[in-house]
Phi, psi and omega in degrees: 000130175268139178226138172232157175224155173219142186251140179229149182234145170202158177245136181200162176253160171200172180211128180260083188286350177285343181282160176303148184303331182274000177281133184301330181279353175283341178276155175298129181204172182225167180219159167259095186282149170235129177244125178244120179259132178248132175242143182224147177203143176285339183233153174262153178283183183299338179266001179087019182251152160291311176198139177297128181304330179299336180286355175266001179303324178299327177293318177300314179298318180298313179297312181299317184283321189259332189246326187294129180056044177235169175261112189297329177300320179285318182299316186260355171078020175200174185254021179247037184275089177260172175298323178299315179299314181297322179300315178291319180301309181291327175301310182299318180298314182290317184300324179296329185255333183229093186301339180284356180302126181242340179192158172223134176245144178228134177241136173262330182223164180300343184251000184231140178220145169236143182229141168244124179216112182293000000 
């Protein structure tokens, strides 16, 4: 199986209001997010690619236009926007457009990652 990944960055705020009031994540705060999309294929195309990296440009535009420097609770319409939620959200978006999508990882901090892989 061949696997490729591409990394995308954005900054955004969110608030997890379901948590107890004294939990630090219940307060409005922000992160410098990293989204890593993984594509997999048993075969390479005629050019020797799983998928040409340029074909992921629509995801960069989508992230820049809809998520960068935004409040995620407003963008996604609820207050449960965790890294786990974002990993599944971006996986679904990518899988619909790039069938080779096999996983998405999201980081809020340099030491934490959430991954969605069916």
